[in-house]
TIMAR-859654 format. One record per residue: residue in one letter; y, x, z of N, C-alpha, C in turn; residue number from 1. Coordinates in steps of 0.2 Angstrom, whole numbers, plus 2048, in hexadecimal, padded with zeros to 3 digits. Each point is the difference from the previous one (the first is absolute). Layout:
REM residues N
ATOM   code   n.py   n.px   n.pz   ca.py   ca.px   ca.pz   c.py   c.px   c.pz   pos
ATOM      A      Y      X      Z       Y       X       Z      Y      X      Z   NUM
...
END
This chain:
REM residues 107
ATOM   code   n.py   n.px   n.pz   ca.py   ca.px   ca.pz   c.py   c.px   c.pz   pos
ATOM      M    0A2    4D0    702     806     7FC     803    805    7FC    7F6     1
ATOM      A    800    7FA    801     802     7FF     7F8    808    800    800     2
ATOM      L    7FE    800    7FA     805     7FF     7FF    806    7FA    7FA     3
ATOM      T    806    803    7FF     804     7FA     7FC    804    801    7FB     4
ATOM      E    7FF    7FD    7FA     800     803     7FC    808    7FD    7FC     5
ATOM      L    807    7FF    7FF     805     7FF     7FF    803    802    7F8     6
ATOM      N    800    7FA    7FC     804     804     7FA    807    7FC    800     7
ATOM      F    804    805    7FD     809     7FB     800    801    804    7F9     8
ATOM      E    803    7FB    7FE     807     804     7FA    806    7FC    7FE     9
ATOM      F    804    807    7FF     806     7FE     802    805    802    7FA    10
ATOM      T    803    7FB    7FC     805     804     7FB    808    801    804    11
ATOM      P    804    805    801     806     800     7FF    804    7FE    7FB    12
ATOM      K    809    800    805     804     7FD     7F9    801    807    7FE    13
ATOM      E    801    804    802     800     808     7FC    7FE    803    801    14
ATOM      P    7FA    802    7FD     7F7     804     800    804    808    7FE    15
ATOM      K    7FD    802    806     7FD     80A     7FE    7FC    802    803    16
ATOM      E    7FE    806    7F7     7FA     804     803    801    805    804    17
ATOM      L    7F8    800    801     800     806     802    802    805    7FF    18
ATOM      N    800    806    800     802     805     7FB    7F9    807    7FD    19
ATOM      D    7FE    800    805     7F8     803     7FF    7FD    7FB    800    20
ATOM      E    7F9    800    7FD     7FA     7FE     800    7FC    7FA    807    21
ATOM      W    804    806    805     7FA     7FD     806    801    801    808    22
ATOM      G    802    7FE    805     801     802     804    7FC    7FD    805    23
ATOM      H    7FF    806    806     7FC     7FF     806    800    803    805    24
ATOM      V    7FF    7F8    805     803     804     808    7F9    7FD    804    25
ATOM      G    7FF    804    807     7FD     7FE     803    7F8    7FF    801    26
ATOM      I    7FB    802    805     7FA     7FE     800    7FC    7F9    806    27
ATOM      V    7FF    7FE    7FE     7FF     7F8     803    7FB    805    806    28
ATOM      S    7FE    806    802     7FE     802     806    809    806    803    29
ATOM      S    803    7FB    7FE     807     803     805    801    7FB    805    30
ATOM      G    7FD    7FA    801     800     7FC     802    806    7FA    7FD    31
ATOM      D    802    800    7FC     805     7FA     7FD    7FA    7FF    7F6    32
ATOM      L    806    805    7FE     7FC     7FD     7F9    7FF    805    7FC    33
ATOM      E    802    7FD    7FA     7FF     806     7F9    803    7FE    7FB    34
ATOM      I    805    802    7FA     804     7FC     7FA    7FD    802    7FB    35
ATOM      L    7FD    800    7FC     801     802     7F8    805    7FC    7FC    36
ATOM      I    804    802    7FE     804     7FC     7FB    7FE    803    7F9    37
ATOM      E    7FF    7FC    7FB     7FB     806     7F7    805    7FA    7FC    38
ATOM      K    806    805    7FB     800     7FB     7FB    7FC    7FD    7FA    39
ATOM      G    806    7FD    7FB     7F9     7FC     7FC    802    7FB    7FA    40
ATOM      N    7FE    801    7FC     805     7FD     7FA    7FD    7F7    801    41
ATOM      A    7FB    7FF    807     7FB     7FA     7FF    807    7FB    806    42
ATOM      Y    805    803    805     801     7FE     802    80D    801    800    43
ATOM      K    7FE    7FF    7F6     805     803     800    807    7F9    804    44
ATOM      G    805    801    804     804     7FE     801    7FD    7FA    807    45
ATOM      K    7FC    803    802     7FF     7FD     806    7FB    807    805    46
ATOM      A    801    7FD    806     7F9     802     807    7FC    7FE    800    47
ATOM      S    7FD    801    801     7F9     7FF     800    7FD    802    808    48
ATOM      F    7FC    7FB    804     7FD     802     806    7FB    800    801    49
ATOM      H    7FD    805    804     7F8     800     800    7FE    804    808    50
ATOM      I    7FC    7FA    807     804     801     805    7F9    800    801    51
ATOM      L    7FD    805    807     7F8     7FF     804    804    7FF    807    52
ATOM      T    7FD    7FD    804     804     801     806    7F9    7FE    805    53
ATOM      T    802    800    805     7FB     7FF     806    802    7F9    803    54
ATOM      V    807    7FE    7FF     804     7FE     801    7FF    7F6    7FF    55
ATOM      V    7FE    7FE    805     7FF     7F8     7FC    806    7FA    801    56
ATOM      G    806    7FD    7FC     803     7FA     801    806    803    800    57
ATOM      F    804    807    7F9     805     803     803    802    7FD    7F8    58
ATOM      D    7FC    7FD    7FD     800     802     7F5    80B    7FF    801    59
ATOM      N    800    7F8    802     808     800     802    804    806    802    60
ATOM      V    7FF    804    804     804     805     802    7FE    806    7FB    61
ATOM      W    7FC    803    7FF     800     805     7FB    802    7FC    7F8    62
ATOM      E    801    7FB    7FF     802     7FD     7F8    809    802    802    63
ATOM      T    803    7FE    806     806     802     7FE    803    806    805    64
ATOM      V    7FE    804    803     801     807     7FF    7FE    802    7F8    65
ATOM      L    7FD    7FE    7FB     7FF     804     7F9    806    7FE    7FC    66
ATOM      G    7FE    7F7    801     807     800     7FD    806    800    802    67
ATOM      R    802    802    806     808     803     803    7FE    807    7FD    68
ATOM      L    7FC    804    7FE     801     809     7FE    800    7FE    7FA    69
ATOM      V    7FF    7FC    7FE     7FD     800     7F6    80B    7FE    7FE    70
ATOM      D    801    7F8    803     806     7FD     801    804    80A    801    71
ATOM      K    800    802    807     806     805     7FC    7FE    807    7FE    72
ATOM      T    7FC    803    7FF     7FF     804     7FB    800    7FF    7F9    73
ATOM      G    7FA    7FA    7FF     801     7FD     7F7    7FA    803    7FD    74
ATOM      L    7FC    805    808     7F9     803     7FB    7FC    7FB    7FC    75
ATOM      S    7FF    802    7FA     7FC     7FD     7FB    7FC    805    7FB    76
ATOM      G    7FB    7FD    7FE     7FB     803     7FB    7FC    803    803    77
ATOM      V    7FD    800    808     7FC     804     802    7FB    7F9    804    78
ATOM      K    7FA    802    801     7FC     800     803    7FE    803    807    79
ATOM      V    802    7FE    806     801     800     808    7F8    7FD    803    80
ATOM      S    7FD    807    802     7FA     7FE     803    7FF    804    805    81
ATOM      I    7FF    7F9    808     802     803     807    7F9    7FD    804    82
ATOM      N    7FF    806    802     7FB     801     805    802    800    808    83
ATOM      D    7FF    7F9    803     805     7FF     804    7FA    801    806    84
ATOM      N    801    804    807     7FE     7FF     805    805    7FE    807    85
ATOM      A    802    7F8    7FF     805     7FD     804    807    807    803    86
ATOM      A    804    800    7FA     807     801     7FE    803    7FD    804    87
ATOM      T    806    7FF    803     804     7FD     802    805    7FF    7F7    88
ATOM      P    805    7F9    7FF     802     7FF     7FA    807    807    801    89
ATOM      A    801    805    806     807     804     7FE    7FC    806    7FE    90
ATOM      V    7F9    803    801     7FC     804     7FE    7FE    7FE    7FA    91
ATOM      V    7FE    7FB    7FD     7FF     7FF     7F9    807    800    7FA    92
ATOM      K    806    7FD    804     805     804     7FC    801    806    7FF    93
ATOM      R    800    802    805     803     809     801    7F9    804    7FB    94
ATOM      R    7FA    7FC    801     7FD     805     7FD    7FF    7FE    7F7    95
ATOM      L    801    7FA    7FD     804     7FC     7FB    805    808    7FD    96
ATOM      Q    806    7FE    803     804     806     800    7FB    808    7FF    97
ATOM      Q    800    800    804     7FF     808     7FE    7F7    7FF    7F9    98
ATOM      A    801    7FD    800     7F9     801     7F9    803    801    7FB    99
ATOM      I    806    7FA    7FF     806     7FF     7FB    802    808    7FE   100
ATOM      E    802    802    806     806     808     800    7F9    801    7FD   101
ATOM      N    7FB    803    803     7F9     803     7FE    801    802    7F9   102
ATOM      G    7FF    7F7    7FD     800     802     7F9    806    800    7FC   103
ATOM      G    802    807    802     807     802     7FE    806    7F8    800   104
ATOM      G    7FF    7F8    803     807     800     7FF    7FE    7FB    7FE   105
ATOM      L    807    7FA    7FF     7FE     7FC     7F9    809    802    7FC   106
ATOM      Q    7FD    7FE    7FA     807     802     7FB    803    7F9    801   107
END
């Protein structure tokens, strides 16, 4: 199975950083996706996303879902790695919220 690699960066209007150094949720074999959020000085003021997905042609959907989440939460100062196994946008959004919660929430 071929994987598509996507990369996006967003800069929220009101940046908020993760309280902990990292947050994690899910596993790829669970049938949807795995997310790892890591704090880093290289990402100050922005949220950087790296996605590996089995689905082709949904780049705009990914960009929209992630951009809305960053706008709503202010998530910044992080690199987010997503290993996707054809999760729906609703699942992506919920798993991102869970990963943020697992990382101690936002400041």
